[in-house]
N, C-alpha and C positions, 0 to 999 in steps of 0.2 A: 203730732211730736211723739216720736219713739223712745219708750223709757230705757231706763238704764239697762235693763234686762233683756230687753229686745235689740240694744244695741251691741251687746255683749254677745247674744248669739248669732247675730248678724256679721259680726267680725269672725266668730269663732269658724260660721260656715265657709266665709270667704276665704279663711287660711286654709281650712281642709281642702276646698274645691283647689284653691292654689298649686296645694301640695301633691294633691292627686293629679293634676293638670299636668305639672312639672314632671312625677314620676311617670306617668303616659309618654310624655315628651320625650325624656331621656329614655325609658324603655324600649321606646320604638327607635329612637336614633341608634340604642345600642344594639338592638335585633338588626336593624337595617344595616350598620356594620358588621356585624356579625355576618349575615348572610353574603355582603359584598366582600367579606373576607375569606368565605369559604369560598365564592365564585372565582376569587384570585389565585386561591391556591390550587385549587383546581386546574386553572390555566396555567400554573406555574408546574405542577405535576405534568401536566401534557409535554409542556414545553421544555422542560429540563430533565425530565425521567429518563432519558434514552442516556444521558453522560452522566446523571448522579441521582438516584431514585432517593427519593426522601418522604418526608410526611407533610414538611413545610418548609417555605423557604422565606429569606428575609433580604432585602437588597442593602446592601453596606453603602455608606457615604463616607466622606471625610474630604480633606485638602489633598491626602495622597494620591488621589485618583486623578488629580490634574497632570500630575507629572507620568501619565500613562494615557495618551491621546488614542492608542489604539484600542484600549478598554473601553467599550460602550457601556457597560454595567456588570456589577459584580453581585453574587447571591450567596447567602449561607443557608446550606440546607440543614434540617434536623429530623430525629427520628420522631416514634410518636412520642417518648417521654420527655420529647424537648432538647434532647442532647445533642449539639452539633456532629454533624458525618463528614462535611465536605464543602467544599464550593464549585459555584459555576460561575464562569466567566463568559459573556457574551462581546466578540472582538470583532474588528475588523483589521485584518493584518495586511500590512504592505512590504513588500519584497524591498529593502534597502537599496539594492541595484539597479531595480526599474519600479519607481513609483506608481506608477500605471497598473502594475500586477499588484492585484488584494484580493482576498476571499475573506468572507463572514464564516466565524467559528464559533461553536459552544463546545466547551471544555470543561471537563469534571476533575478535581482533584480532592484528594481525602484530607480529611480535617487534621488527622493524627500523624500519617506518615508521609505526606504530601505525594504519594502515589497517583498515577493516572485512573479514573474511575470511566472515563469516556471521552469520546472525540465525533463530533458532528460537523459537517459543513453546510451552508444554508442551501448551496448548490446540490441538488439530489443526484447529478452525474460524478462531480468531484466527488461527494460524500462516498459513493460507491467503490470508486477509485481508492478511498482513503480507508476503506475498511481493513485492509489486511495490514497497516499501520496502526490503527487501533487495537487490533488483536495482538499485535506484536508489543506495545507500550503499555497494555492494561496490566495495572497493578506494579508497574516499574516505577522509579523515583524517577522527578523531573529536579533539574534541567538535563536537557537531551542533546546531543551532539551526533554529528556525521562519523563514522568509522570508514576509512576507505575501503572499496569495494573490493581491492586485491591484497586486504590486508587478513592474516590468518586470527582466527578467534583466539587462540592461546599464543600468547607471545613465548610459548615454550616449545613450540611446536612450528615448522616451516616444513612447505612439501615444495619440490622441485617440478617445475612444469615438463610437461611430454615434451619431447624432443621435435624439432623441425617445424613448429609453429610459424605462419606468416602473417602479419598484422593485418586486419582487416575484420569486416563484420562478414558471419558466414551463417547458413542456415540450413535445415534440414526438416522434412515433414514426413509423415506416412503417406501413402499414395492411396490409402484405404480408411475408411472412417470404423469408429467402434458402435456399438449398439444403441449408442445414445445420438449417433451422427457427428460426433465431433471428430475432427482430423487434428491430431498432435503434432504440434511443431515446436521446435528448439532454437532459438538465435542465440550466437557467441560472437563476443569481441574479443579479439586479440591484441594486446599492445606490446611491444618490446618481448614479443615470444609468449607472454603469459595470458591466459584466460581472467580477463577484467570484469566481464559483463556476461551473465546467463539469462535467458528468459525461456520457461516453460508453459505453454499456454494450447488452446487449441478453437480453431475457429469450428461453427457448424453448418452442414451442409444446407440447414434454412437459415435462409441470409436475415430472418428476423428475429434469430435467437441470438442474445449475445454471446461473446467469448466464454469458455466454461470459466475461468477465473471471476467474471461478473456475474456468472450465472449462480457460481457458488456462493458468493456473496449474498446476492440477493434472494437465496434459499430454492432456486430453481432447479441447481443440479446440488445432490448431495451424497456424502460418504462419510463411513465412521470415522471418529474422532474430529480433529481441526477442520474446519473449512479448507476445500482441496487449494483455493487460492494460498492459504499461508502454507499449507505442506509444500505446494510448488515452490514458494518463496523461501522454505527452509531447506528444501533441497538443492537450490541453484545456489545459496549461498555456502552451502555445504562443500559442491563441488570448486567455487572461487577458492575457498580454502583448500583442497585437497589436490585439486589441479588434474586429477585423472580420474574419469568414470570409475575404473576398476576399483579404487581406493574408497568407493562407497560402499562396500562390502553387501553387493546385494545376494540375497539368497535365492534358493532355486525356486522359490514362489513367487520371487520378483519382489520383494518387501525389502527392508532393511532395519539393523538395530542401531544403529550407532548414531542416529539423526533425530534428535529429540522433537516429539510431534510429528513424524512422518509416519504413517500407517498404512499409505496405499502402495498399489505397486509402483514401483520406478523403472521398471524392464523398459517402457517405452521411450524414458529419458535417458536412460542410459545408451540405449541402442542410436537415438538421434543426436546425443551428445558426441558417442563416436563418431558419426558420420560427419558433425561437424568439425570435427579434429581432423579426419583425413581430409577432410574439403581443404582446412585451413594449409595443411602439408601441401596441398596442389594448387594452392592459390585458387581453388573455385567460390569465389566469393558468394554472396548472397545474389548479388545480380545478375550472375551466370546461372546460378541454381534456379531461380524464378523465371529466365528466359528459358531455360532447358524445360521446365513444367508445362509451359505454354506452348512450346514445340510439341512435346510427348502427348498433350492434348490434343493439339490441332491434327497430328498425323496418325493419331488413332481413332480420332472421331470424325475426323475429315469436316471439321468446322473449326471456327474459333470460340474462344471462352466468352469473349465478348459477345459474340453474335448469339451465341446460346444463353447470356445472360446468368452466366457462373461465376463470376468475378465479383468478389463481394467489396465493401467501401474501401478496407485495407489493402485492397489490390492482390489478394490472395484467389487463386483458383478453389473456387467450393465445390469440388468435386471427387467421387471415388470412383478409383479404376478398379472395384471390386469385381465388376462384369467383365473385365477383360483382363484377367491373371495372367496371360501370357505375355504380357508386357512387362511385368514386373517378378516373373517367377522363375528361378532357376530349378532345372529338370535334369534328374540324371538319366544313365543309359535306358534306364526301366521305364522310364517317362513319370516316377514318381516327383514329388516337388523337395527339394532340399535346401531351399533357402531362398531370399529375394533380393532381387537387385536393388542398389541405390539409383537415384535419378542421374548422377554422374556417369554411371555403368551404363543405364539405359541409354544415354545421349551419344556414348561413345560407341554402342553397338550400330545406333543409326548414323553414325559418321565412318563404320565399316571397321571399327577397330574393337577390340577385346580387352579389357584391362579388370585388375583385381582391385577392389576395395580394402584388404587388409595389406595396407604398404609396410615395409620394413622403414623407418624413418632415418632420413641420413641428415645430420644437422648442416643447415646452412644459415648465415647470417641472415637476420631478419631484415628486410627492409622498412623503410620508414613507414608510419600508419598512415593510410589514406586518409585526408581529413575528413572530419564529420562535422558539417556546420551544427547538427542537434548538440554534440559533445562538446563544441567549442563556447556553445552558450552554457554549457553545465558549469565548465570551466571557469567562464567569465564570472559567474556566479558563486564561484567557491573562492572567497575571500576570507580575510579573519572573521566575517560575520559567521561564515560555516563551520568554524573550525578547523580550516585549512589553510597550508600554505604552498605556494609553487614555488619548488626550488629550480634550478637550472635544467633538471631532468625530472621524468615522471619518478624514477627512483627517490628521488631527494625530497618527494613531496612528504611534509610531514605534520602533524597538529600545531595549532600556534597558541598562544597563551589566552584564546578568548574566544568567545561566541555569543553574540548578541550581546555584546558588552559584558559578558560575565566570565570570570576567569577558569581556565579549564579546571584548576583543581576542585571546582564547585561540581564539575557533571557529574551526573548519578548513573546514567543508561547511555551507553551506543547503540547505535542501529547503523545497518548499511543504507547507503543511497540506494534509492529505486532505480530499476534502469528506463520505466515508460514515465515515471510520473514526479520526477525530483522536484520540480518548481511547487507543486502542489503540496508535497510532504514536507518542503523546506520551510514552506509559509504554516504547516500545521505546526513542526518544531517550534517555529519562533512563536507561534500562539503560547504554547506549554511555557517556554522558557521566559515570556512577558508574565505570564499569571506567576511563576516563581517569582520574579523581581517583585511583583505587588505586594505578594504573602510576605516576603522579607522585609519590605519597607513598612507594610501595614502593622506586622506583626513585631515588628523590630527584630527579627532573627541575627543572631552572632554567627556566620560560619566561619 
């Protein structure tokens, strides 16, 4: 039989053992949780760091999320001192006019200013195409809406279009490549006698290489300053405003000082834009131009582009005529080169004619634009959801009073609609505007 003293010692030892065991269990639990949390935060940083670099992230919860079915999850990011720096949204965004069209996005929004910190699409191919949009929007406030592509940047300045333009889609390219094997081209659309869309890019003679815009965004093609794709975007939209390449104020070294963010030479862009303008005056459409290049290649090389395997996926002939300068070079009486012929001039010579590409325009009524199925799709998408309204004519197209169910009075940033990735860009804009609406409800903003 245990004495009173023995019982006391036994109880004391049992209590101590229980306390130590509990401490070990709790300590192990906390240590395990700490490791799990560090591992989770490491995963968050890898996943969200591209759109909102932060030291740590916490997932937000609340009934307000039920009102935003496109939002999969929302996270708040913190710096190393625990101060909130922004929000990350994981979304699956649907185009209202076509429920089958949807993309998965991650976007970052600054905590204090509601400015864009980043954009990423889960589809790598789409993500590359949206990098120019991320560069354009980074640091800009949400919500966002489209500006008409043919609207001037400043409401106080308007520029008259060059005379004699005929509606349609026009195209011009260099017949030789640059030192990186890229062949520059410009595509231009004219509506109502005005330039309404311009795209400047370059395809490569190596058909496994991406176009220059994509190559610049992936880091494969580098120039000083902003990415080449962003500079191309800026110069194209400057031309939409100015309407005449001569107004781009190109200097003798091929650069311009009047367009923010453009440091590259614009000589090639100016030359090809002028060629497109002259083609428009003559009704020499893109289809005619590409057919002429096909003919020039066939008659020069004695074979077809398809037989020689030099036609790329986009349908362009990835070939440089550098070794046949007599095809495109203009020589003076002494045999010295004094200029280069355009494709239209070369074709005219093949037809036994001689023309000048430096035309004096004679104003003529512009015919109706040839229907463009792709553009019809874009116009169908431009409803109130896009901040557009279409009047009885293109000139009457004005902004409506809403976008994504947000009043236009709240829109903080306007961008131009892209020429080749309208749907993807529209979905990305919807993602930012949905994030804005969530934060407005979550934080009880009064705007």
